[in-house]
NUKOLGU-829757 format. One record per residue (C-alpha): residue in three letters; x, y, z. Coordinates in steps of 0.5 Angstrom, whole numbers, plus 2048, in hexadecimal, padded with zeros to 3 digits. Layout:
residues N
ALAXYZ...
This chain:
residues 904
MET800800801GLU8028077FELYS80480A806SER802811804LEU7FB813803ALA7FD8197FEARG8028157FATYR7FD8107F9ILE7F78157F7TRP7FC8177F2LYS7FF8117EFASN7F680F7EETHR7F48167EBARG7FA81A7E9LEU7F681A7E2GLN7EF81D7E5GLN7F38217EALEU7F78257E4TRP7F08267E1ILE7ED8297E7LEU7F382D7E9ALA7F38307E1VAL7EC8327E3VAL7EE8357EAALA7F28397E6ALA7ED83C7E0SER7E883D7E6MET7ED8437E9VAL7EC8487E4PRO7E58497E4TYR7E68497ECPHE7EB84F7EBLEU7E68527E7SER7E18527ECPHE7E58567F1ASP7E785B7EDLEU7DF85C7EAPRO7DC85F7EFLYS7E28657F0GLN7E18677E8ILE7D98677EAVAL7DA86B7F0ASN7E08707EEGLY7DC8717E6PRO7D58717E5ILE7D38717EDGLN7D78777EEGLY7D887A7E7ASP7DF8797E7GLY7E087A7DFPHE7D987D7DEGLU7DA8847E0GLY7D88877D9PRO7D18877D7GLY7CF8817D2ALA7D687E7D4ARG7D78777D2GLN7DC8727D4THR7DF86C7CFPHE7DC8657D1MET7E085F7D0HIS7E58617CBILE7E985B7CAALA7F285D7C7TYR7F885A7C9ASP7FF85B7C7ILE8018557C4PRO8098537C4LEU80B8537BDILE8048557BAGLY80385C7BDHIS7FD85E7BFVAL7F785A7BEGLU7EF85D7C0PHE7EB8577C0PHE7E485B7C3GLN7E38637C1GLY7DF8637C7LEU7D88677C8GLN7D786D7CBLEU7D386E7D1ASN7D08747D5ARG7D08747DCTYR7CA86F7DEGLN7CA86C7D8MET7D186A7DALEU7CF8697E1MET7CA8637E0ALA7D08617DBLEU7D58607E0SER7D085C7E5LEU7CD8577DFVAL7D58567DEPHE7D58557E7LEU7CF8507E6ALA7D284C7E1LEU7D984C7E4VAL7D68497ECVAL7D18447E6LEU7D88427E3ASN7DB8417E9GLY7D683D7EDLEU7D68397E7PHE7DE8377E7LYS7DC8357EEPHE7D78317EDTYR7DB82D7E7ILE7E282D7ECASN7DE82A7F2THR7D98267EETYR7DF8227EBLYS7E38227F2GLY7DD81E7F5ARG7DD8197EELEU7E58187F0GLY7E48187F7GLU7DE8127F6ARG7E380F7F1MET7EA80F7F6LEU7E580C7FCARG7E28077F8ARG7E98057F6ILE7EC8067FCARG7E6801800PHE7E77FC7FBGLU7EF7FC7FBLEU7EE7FB803ILE7E87F5801ASP7ED7F27FCARG7F37F2802VAL7EE7EF806LEU7ED7EA801ARG7F57E9801PHE7F77E8808PRO7FB7E280BPRO7F67DE80FILE7F97DF816HIS7F87E6815PHE7F07E5816LYS7F27E281CARG7F57E981FVAL7F07EE81CLYS7E87EF81FSER7E47EF818ALA7DF7F581BGLU7E57F981BILE7E87F8814ALA7E17F9812THR7E0800816MET7E7803812ILE7E580080BLYS7DD80380CASP7DF809811GLU7E680B811VAL7E880C80AGLU7E1810808PRO7E581780AMET7EB814804GLY7E58147FFGLY7E481B801PHE7EB81E802THR7ED81B7FBGLY7E98217F7ASP7EC8267FBALA7F38237FBPHE7F68287F6VAL7F082C7F4SER7EE82F7FAPRO7F58327FCALA7F58347F5LEU7EE8377F4LEU7ED83A7FCGLY7F683C7FCGLY7F48407F5GLN7EE8437F7ALA7F18457FDILE7F78487FBTHR7F384B7F5ALA7EF84F7FALEU7F58517FDALA7F98537F8PHE7F28577F6ILE7F385A7FCILE7FA85C7FDVAL7F985F7F5GLN7F48637F8ASN7F88667FEPHE7FE863801TRP7FD864808LEU7F6860807GLY7FA85B804MET7FF85A809ILE7FA85B80FALA7F585580BALA7FC85180AGLY7FE851811ILE7F884F813VAL7F884980EGLY7FF847810VAL7FD847818GLN7F7842816ALA7FB83E813ILE80083D817VAL7FD83D81EILE7F683A81CPRO7FA833819ARG7FE833820MET7F9833824ARG7F582E820LYS7FA828821ARG7F7827828LEU7F0825824LEU7F482181FASP7F681D825LEU7EF81D828GLY7EC81B822ARG7F2815821GLN7F0813828ARG7E9813827GLN7E980E821LEU7ED809824THR7E880982BALA7E3809825ARG7E5803821GLU7E77FF828LEU7E080082ASER7DD7FD824GLY7E27F7824ARG7E07F782BVAL7D87F7829GLY7D97F3823GLU7DD7ED829ILE7D67ED82DVAL7D17EC828ASP7D67E6826GLY7D77E382CILE7D07E582FGLY7CF7DE831THR7D67DE836ILE7D37E583AHIS7CC7E183BGLY7D07DB83EASN7D57DE842ASP7D07E4844THR7D57E9842SER7D07ED83FASN7D17F3845LEU7D97F2843GLU7D87F383CARG7D37FA83FALA7D97FD842ASP7DE7FB83CILE7D97FF838ALA7D880583DSER7DF80683EARG7E1806837LEU7DA80B835GLY7DE80F83BARG7E480F838ILE7E1811831PHE7DD816834SER7E381A838ILE7E781A832ARG7E181D82ETYR7E0822832ASP7E8824833LEU7E782582BTYR7E082982BGLN7E482E831TRP7EB82E82CLYS7E682F825PHE7E2835828LEU7E883882BVAL7EC838824LYS7E583A821PHE7E4840825ILE7EB843824ASN7EB84181CASN7E584581CPHE7E784B821LEU7EE84C81CALA7E984C816GLN7E4851819VAL7EA85681BTHR7EC857815PRO7E585B812PHE7E685F818LEU7ED861816PHE7EA86280FTYR7E5866812ALA7E986A816ILE7F086C812GLY7EC86B80BGLY7E787080DTYR7ED875810LEU7F187480AALA7EB876806LEU7E987C80AGLN7F087E808GLY7EF87D801ARG7F5878800LEU7F08727FFASP7E98747FAILE7E28707FCGLY7E286B7F6GLN7E98687F9LEU7E6868800VAL7E08657FEALA7E48607FAVAL7E985E7FFILE7E485C803SER7E08597FEALA7E68557FDTYR7E8853803LYS7E1851805ASP7E384B800LEU7EA84B804PRO7E884780AGLY7E3840807PRO7E983E803LEU7ED840809LYS7EA83C80DGLU7E8836808LEU7F0836807ILE7F183580FASP7EB82F80FTRP7EF82C809ASP7F682C80CGLN7F2829813MET7EE82480FARG7F582280AGLN7F8820811ASP7F281D814VAL7F281980EGLN7F981780EVAL7F9815815LYS7F3810813TYR7F680E80DGLN7FC80C810GLN7F8808816VAL7F5804810TYR7FB80380DGLU7FD800813GLN7F87FC813PHE7F87F980CASN8007F980BVAL8007F280CGLU8067ED80APRO8067E8806LEU7FF7EA803ILE7FD7E47FFASP7FF7E67F7SER7FA7E97F3ARG7FB7E37EDILE7F87DE7F2GLN7F27E17F1GLU7F17E47EALEU7EB7E27E7ALA7EB7DB7E3THR7E57DA7DFALA7E77D37DBPRO7E67CD7DDVAL7EC7CB7E2GLY7EE7C47E1ALA7EF7BE7E6LEU7F47BD7EBTHR7F87B77E9GLY7FE7B77EDALA7FF7B57F5PHE7FF7BA7FBVAL8067B97FDVAL8077BC804THR80F7BD806ASN8127BE80CLEU80C7C380ESER80C7C7814LEU8067CB818SER8057D081DASP7FF7D3821ASP8007DB821SER8047D9829GLY8097D6825ALA8077CF828ARG8087CA823LEU8017C6820VAL8057C281BASP80D7C081BHIS8107BE815VAL80B7B9811SER80C7B680BVAL8077B2807GLU8047B1800ILE7FD7B07FFLYS7FA7AE7F8PRO7F57B17F4ASN7F07AB7F4GLU7F27A97FCTHR7ED7AA802VAL7F17AC808ALA7EF7AC80FILE7F27B0813VAL7F27AE81BGLY7F47B1821PRO7F37B4828ASN7F07BC828GLY7F77BF828SER7FB7BA824GLY7FC7BF81EALA7F77BA81AGLU7F27C1819ALA7F87C5818PHE7FB7C1812ALA7F47C080FGLU7F47C9810ALA7FA7C880CLEU7F87C4806GLY7F17C9806ARG7F67CF806MET7F37D180BVAL7FA7D380FTRP8017D480CPRO8067CF80EASP80C7D1812SER8117CD80EGLY8107C7809ARG80D7C7803ILE8057C4800THR8067C37F9ILE8017C07F3ASP8057BF7EEGLY80B7C27F0ARG8077C87F1ASP8077CC7F7LEU7FF7CB7FALEU8017D37FDASP8047D57F6MET7FD7D27F2PRO7F77D67EFGLU7F07D67F3SER7EE7D57EDILE7F17CE7EDTHR7F07CD7F5GLY7E97D07F6ARG7E77CB7F1ARG7EA7C57F1ILE7EB7C47F8SER7E67C57FDTYR7E77C6805ALA7E17C580ASER7E27C6812SER7DE7C6818ASP7DE7CE817THR7D97D1813PHE7D87D7811PHE7D17D980CPHE7D07E0808HIS7C97E3809GLY7C57E0804THR7C17DA802LEU7C37D3803ALA7C47D27FBSER7C97D87FBASN7CE7D6800LEU7CD7CE7FELEU7CF7D17F7TYR7D47D67FAGLY7DA7D17F9LEU7D97D17F0LYS7D87D87F0HIS7E07DA7EDALA7DE7DE7E7PRO7D87E17E4MET7D67DB7DETHR7D17DF7DAASP7CF7E67D9PRO7C97E87DCVAL7C37EB7D5TYR7C27F27D6ASP7BD7F77D3GLU7C07FD7D0ARG7C08027D7GLU7C27FD7DBALA7C87FB7D6LEU7C98037D5GLU7CA8037DETYR7CE7FD7DELYS7D38007D9TRP7D38067DDHIS7D58037E3SER7DA7FF7E0ALA7DD8057DDGLU7DD8087E4ALA7DF8017E7GLU7E68017E3LYS7E78097E5ALA7E78087ECGLY7EC8017EBASN7E57FC7ECPRO7E57F67E9THR7E07F67E4LEU7DC7EF7E5ASP7D57EF7E5LEU7D27ED7EBASN7CC7EC7E7SER7CE7E67E3ASP7CD7DF7E4TRP7D37DD7E8VAL7D27D67EAASP7D57D07E7TYR7D07CC7E5LYS7D57C77E1ALA7D97C67E7ALA7D47C37EBGLY7D27BF7E6ALA7CC7C27E3SER7CB7C57DCGLY7C87CC7DFPRO7C37CF7E5GLU7BD7CA7E2ASP7C07C47E4ILE7C57C67EALEU7C07C37EELYS7C27BC7EDALA7C97BE7EFILE7C77C07F5ARG7C27BC7F8PRO7C77B57F8VAL7CC7BA7FCLEU7C77BC801ASP7C47B5801ALA7CB7B2803VAL7CC7B8809LEU7C47B680CILE7C27BD80ASER7BD7BC806GLN7B77BB80AASP7BA7C180EILE7B97C5808LEU7B37C1806ASP7B07C480DLEU7B27CB80CALA7AE7CB805LEU7A87C8808ARG7A87CE80DSER7A97D3808THR7A47D7804VAL7A57D57FCASN7A47D97F6THR7A07D67F1ASP7A37DC7EAVAL7AA7D77ECHIS7A87D17EEVAL7A27D07EAALA7A27C87EALEU7A07C87F1GLY79A7CE7F1ASP7987C97EBHIS7987C27EFVAL7977C47F7VAL7907C17F6ALA7927BB7F3LEU7977BA7F8ARG7917BB7FEALA78E7B67FASER7937B27FALEU7957B4802ARG78D7B1804ASP78E7AB800ARG7947A9802LEU7927AB80AARG78C7A6808ASP7907A0806GLU7957A180CGLY78E7A1811LEU7917A9813ASP78B7AC810THR7897AF817ILE7917B2818VAL78F7B9814VAL7887BC815PRO7867C080EPHE7847C680DASP77C7C780CPHE7797CD80BASP7727CA80FALA7767C8814TYR77A7CA81AASN7817C781BALA7837C5821GLN78A7C4820ALA78B7CC81ETHR78A7D1822VAL7847D5823GLY7877DB81FGLU7897D681AASN7827D4819LEU77F7DB819LEU7837DD813PHE7837D780FGLY7897DA80BTHR7907DC80CMET7927E480CLYS7977E7807ARG79C7E980BPRO79F7EF80DLEU7997F280AMET7957EF80FTHR7957ED816ASN7917EA81CARG7917F281FARG78F7F5819LEU7897F0817ALA7877F181EALA7877F881EHIS7837F8817PRO77B7FB817TYR77A7F5813PHE77C7F1818GLN77A7F481EGLN7737F581BLEU7727ED819PHE7747EC821ARG76F7F0824GLU7697EE820THR76B7E6820GLY76C7E7828LEU7747E4828SER7767E982CTHR7727E7832ASP7747E0831LEU77B7E182FTYR77C7E5835ASP7797E0839MET77D7DB837GLY7837DE838LEU7827E083FGLU7817DA840ILE7887D783CALA78C7DD840GLU7897DA847ASN78B7D3845ALA7917D5843VAL7927D9849GLU7907D484DLEU7947CE84APHE79B7D2849HIS79C7D784DASP7A17D3853LEU7A57D084DPRO7AC7D484BPRO7AC7D7844ASP7AF7D2841HIS7AB7CC842PRO7A97C783CPHE7A27C883EPHE7A27CF83BGLN7A47CD835GLN79D7C9834LEU79A7D1835THR7997D482EPHE7957DA831MET79A7DD837THR7A07DD838ALA7A37DD83FASP7A57E4840ASP79D7E583EILE79B7E1844PRO79D7E784ATHR7997EC845TYR7937E8844GLN7927E684AALA7927ED84DLEU78E7EE847LEU7897E984AGLN7897EC851LYS7867F284CLEU7807EF849GLN77E7EA84ESER7777EF84FARG7777F2849ARG7737EF842PHE7757F083BGLU7727F783AASP7767FA840ALA77D7F783ETHR7817FC83APRO7827FB832GLU78A7F9834GLU7877F4839ARG7837F1835SER7887F182FALA78C7ED834ILE7887E9837ILE7857E6830ARG78B7E682DLEU78C7DF831SER7867DC82EPHE7897DD828ALA78E7D8828TYR78B7D382DILE78B7CB829GLU7867C782EPRO7897C082CARG7907C382FHIS78F7C8834ARG7897C5837PHE7857C883BGLY77E7C6838LEU77C7CE837LEU77A7CC82FTHR7727CA82FASN76F7C8829GLU76A7CE829LEU7717D2829MET7747CF824GLU76E7CF81FLYS76D7D6821ILE7757D881EVAL7747D4818ASN76E7D8817ALA7727DF818ARG7777DC814LYS7717DC80DGLN76F7E280EPHE7767E580FHIS7777E2808GLU7707E4805HIS7707EB807ILE7787EC807PRO77A7F3804ALA77F7F37FDASP7857F7802LEU7857F0807ALA7837EB801GLU78A7EE7FELEU78E7EC805ILE78B7E5806GLU78B7DF803ARG7857DB804TYR7877D3805ASP7847D07FEALA7857C87FEGLU7867C97F5ARG78C7CF7F5PHE7927D07F8THR7927D57FEPRO7997DA7FDSER7997DC804ALA7997D6807SER79F7D1808LEU7A17CC804MET79F7C680AASP7987CA80BASN7967CA803VAL7977C3802LEU7957C1809PHE78E7C5808GLY78D7C480FARG7907C3816ILE7957BD819ALA7907BA81FTYR7947BB825GLN7927B3828GLN7967B1823ALA79D7AF826ASP7A37B1820ALA79D7B481CSER7A17B9818ASP7A87B5817ARG7A37B0813ILE7A07B5810ARG7A77B880DGLY7A97B180BILE7A37AF807MET7A37B7804GLY7AA7B5802GLU7A87AF7FELEU7A37B27FBPHE7A67B77F8ASP7AB7B37F6ALA7A67AE7F2LEU7A37B57EFASP7AA7B77ECLEU7A97BD7F1TYR7AF7BC7F6ASP7B47C07F3ASP7AF7C67F2VAL7AE7C67F9LEU7B67C57FBSER7B67CC7F8ILE7B27CF7FCGLY7B57CC802LEU7BC7CF7FEGLU7B97D67FEPHE7B97D6806ASP7BD7DC809VAL7C37DA80DGLY7C37E0811SER7CA7E4813GLY7D07DE813GLY7CA7D9812LYS7C87D9819ARG7C07D8818LEU7C37D0816THR7C57CC81BMET7CD7CA81DVAL7CB7C381BGLN7C87C6814ARG7CD7CB813GLN7D27C6813LYS7CE7C180FLEU7CD7C7809ASN7D57C980ALEU7D67C2808ALA7D27C2802ARG7D57C8800ALA7DB7C57FFLEU7D87BF7FDLEU7D57C27F7LYS7DC7C57F3ARG7DD7BD7F1SER7E57BF7F3ASP7EA7BB7F2TYR7ED7BC7F9PHE7E87BB7FFILE7EA7BD805PHE7E67BD80BASN7E97BF812ARG7E47BC818PRO7DD7BF814LEU7D87BC818SER7DA7BD81FALA7D37C0821LEU7D07B981EASP7CF7B2823GLN7D47AD821ARG7CF7A881EVAL7CD7AE818GLN7D47AF817ASP7D67A8815ARG7CF7A9810ILE7D17AF80DTHR7D97AD80CARG7D67A7809ASN7D27AB804ILE7D77AF802ILE7DD7AA801GLU7D87A57FEASP7D57AC7F9LEU7DB7AF7F7HIS7DE7A87F5GLU7D97A67EFGLU7DB7A37E9GLY7E07A87E5HIS7E17AD7EBARG7E67AB7F1PRO7E87B27F4ALA7ED7B27F9ILE7EA7B2801ILE7EE7B4807TRP7EA7B480DVAL7EC7B6814LEU7E77B1818SER7E47B281FASN7E37AB821ALA7E97A681EARG7E47A181DGLN7E27A4816ALA7E97A3813GLU7E779D811MET7E37A080BPHE7EA7A2809ASP7EF79F804ARG7F67A3809ILE7F57A5810LEU7FB7AB813LEU7FB7AC81APHE7FE7B281DASP8007B3824ARG8037B9828GLY8047BC820GLY8087B681DLEU8057B181AALA8067AB81EGLU8037A5819ALA8017A5813GLY7FE79D80FASN7F779B80ETYR7F1799812PRO7F4791813GLU7FB792814LEU7FA798819SER7F479481DGLU7F878E81ELYS7FD792820ASN7FF793827GLY80079B826MET7FC7A2827PHE7F77A0822LYS7F579A826GLU7F479E82DLEU7F17A3829LEU7EB79E826SER7EA79A82D
């Protein structure tokens, strides 16, 4: 990285800087003329200088020059104007100069802004590029939040300064010198007064601002440390709660905030002291001009026009001068920030940029062996993890690496996956050092997966296919407007030193996964998901999701057939009572009171329970049918039963899981509410109290809660209210509520609800698991499984994949590695969160699936259980950083050595 910010800016923008400096120089001419013109207006047409006689005229705009070797050349004779005409003409010229100066400023400032934004874009990209090339060990020493803060916030002023780096001193200095020179030309002593004040400001103020720079640097450092500390709290929130250290963290944050407050308070005090002195010096000069200039004018040594022109010129002097001083402070401030960025990002050795060059062509298979020669690895503290290990792993070989924790097995696998760099020794393939090979080869032909997982915010599918997104494979189709916009963005990216790669292209290398395109990628994904036993999890996510029938047309078309097939299957297996279907003329005892009343689904978030309850039509229905009183009485019964049964139980008691209408935290609230409403009828309760009580009845399910509150009469009343609700429903509600229909798909309901078209009976044990299993078979039978799977793959995994369980994350991480169909697979205890039985099954699935006919990649697996090594061709046994034993399973299991001890 360039150490000096000024050199960095000049290196990348010198042509643009030279152009804008030329424009600034040209702008000084009309700027100077705008100072001289007020004097001509005052002395000429206003005071009558040159217009003494009646009918006197003067020449306006006479343009003539004496040119060397040519002589006197007259370009324009000028116009003869009287006193009034001259006043108007000079005033119009003054107005034209004001407009011209404004246009110059507009162009210069706009150009500066664009130049600054380009430079900001350039430096941010360069810093992120360096992050992508940091050596692996460096990431153990830095906090991600601090790096992000520096790239996002701390380089922001550098972009603004880029446009001002050379232009501002030229423009502001030129304006100040022009104004000062004009004052000196009018009167030498007034010019010396102005020059003296300017000298004091230029010397004193920057010296005083050194303290401001020091305080600003401290503020920047403490703010960055606070950002890193907040990031640590977010990442370690589980540890904080588990160890009751939240108050320790509060004390730490309060201390840091106190330090920042102290620095900022000192900064404000010093800043406004400097501002006071600067303003005082700026205001002293007009006092001297009025006093001394007025005295000289009274003596006749200075005419009024000159005094007016001097005062007018000085009015424009403090502005540029103040901005020039501010520019100098900004220069020092951003240089300090840049120095901090330089120190943080100037990391050696960086990964060579050639290793990460884009490669769009297919990469050939690795046919050579992994040769590890005298490999040694150490951790940050210098402790030796692997000590002089040499081994060769052939391309088609399956190798189990076994050893206790800390034996060096994990570190050895990390070195093979290029996650760590050797202290000494080499890892080569076909004689090429692994660290010198381009990532376009290692990232495609070598797959690495460990128990540490990370997923980017996005869908399951985007994260699963992440290992196939090496380069843009196809160009997007743009219309004329989009093409022009893309062309403009590409040109700007090139000027800012950014790549012009199009993110809207399709980056997925489908052929690498064994597919021909997006149409059949699911056929390549499904065996991988089956192998790692995550297909059922994704199917469950799909069943709980809503379906966009514009995308998944087949599902919408087949939902009625699926319902019929499900009913037939349940009937054939004697399970026809496991699902109670929806019937518009009957009450569904397995559904809530609210679901029975609505008999449909709401289009969320446009419609919610609260909005529906507040709708005038809904309130009118309740009044007319008398359900308000009935459900209020029912809610009181529910509250009384719940409070009586559960008020003595701890909040984490499993009984609370059965309460859909009330949480443990609600118990005290309803206990107080019941005492208040003991002797009050429905009419006496407030609207808020009625709503709180009636809300309980909406979530009530008789077979689940068993309070005996649903009579046949009340159920019939609810069904009648339902019919009345849908019969006269207003248009605005009809658009937001989708009524259940046995003959069509309901887009706002989940896929599970659409296929069931009913509710699972609570009395049936394991009913939900049995239904999901049958549904999976039905999807397969109707050739809809891939459609359903794609819905599950659209699930948003959240930040870092935290919406998935640890088991699901590890399975998905393994599936992502398998999907690349590499030549070498390195698995470093990738399934540590799973029980041993499931680990054995997945390991066997992977070996069998990868070693299909005609394709036999090398598999290197660090095992958690030595008994799994029986599935592998060869075993490497690590102990205390060294290779203790090597051989096949029969040899090592019969030998009285360390491996036999691990098996026992």
